[in-house]
N, C-alpha and C positions, 0 to 999 in steps of 0.2 A: 636475867639468869645469873645465879650466884657464881657458878664455876666457869662462866664464859671467859675464854682467853682468845684475844685477837693478836696475831703476830704480824708485824709490818717490818719491811726493810726501810729503816731510816737512813737512806743513802747519804744524806747531808752529814750524818754523824758516824758513818761507816759502822753501823750496828743494826742488828735485829732487835726489836723491842716487843715485849708482850704487855698488853694492857687489858684490864678487866672491863666489864660492861660500862663502867662509869668513866673510862679513859685513864684510870690510875695506872702508872707504870708498875708492873709486877716483876719484871726482870729483863735482862738484855744479854746479848753476846756481841762483843766488839770483833770486827774483822778487818782484814786488809786484802785488797785485790792486787794481784801481781802476775802478769803474763799468763792469763788463763787459769790461775789458781786462786781460790779463796782460802785465806789463812784465818782460822778461828783462834783468836788471841785470848779472850777472857770471857767466861760466862758467869753471870751472877743473878741469883734470885733474891729479891729484897726480902728482909726477914719476915715481914707479915704474910708473905705468900709462899714460904717454903713448905714443901710436902704436898703441893697441889699439882705437880706435874708441869710446872711452868717451864723449867729448863728443857725437859724432854719435848714439849710442844714447840719451843723455839728451835730446837735441834732438827726436828722433823721438817718444819717449814723451810729452814735455811738450807738443809740438805736437798730437799725437793727442788728448791729454787736453783741450787747449784747444778743439779742434774738437768733441769730444763734449760739452763743457760750454757750447758756444755763445759762447765768448769770442773776442774779437779779440786780436791779438798786436802788441805794440810791442817790437821788438828794439833795446834800448838797448846791448846788449853786442856788440862787434865780431864775436865768433864767431857769434852768432845772425844778425847782418846778412849775413855771408858765407854761412852755411848756407842762409838763405832765398833768397838770390840764386841759389844752385846747385840748390836743390830747389823748383822752381816749383810743385810739387803742393800747396804750402802758401801760395801767393800770395794765395788768397782770405781767409786769416786775418789778413793784415797790415793794421793800422790805420795810415793815413797820419797823420803829425804835423799838428797844427793850425798854420795859418800865422798 
């Protein structure tokens, strides 16, 4: 299937990765786990795969995994900040920064 996107948690690299049906890396988001919080640091879609919903697919998978694991989310990456503003169904996951 041409538009198939598989997202996996590459825990050894502390990132979620999206691969196409051939196993080619399409994009990723780096994260860090710290005391019950997952901090999304940097999201990137590789140039050949932009405009195909790769980053959004990664975001949904990573946020669903965070919810399932009982983690709070800190979006340090501009993409995740925007995504969470637009997708309010994940608002309960967001950990407010300490003042």
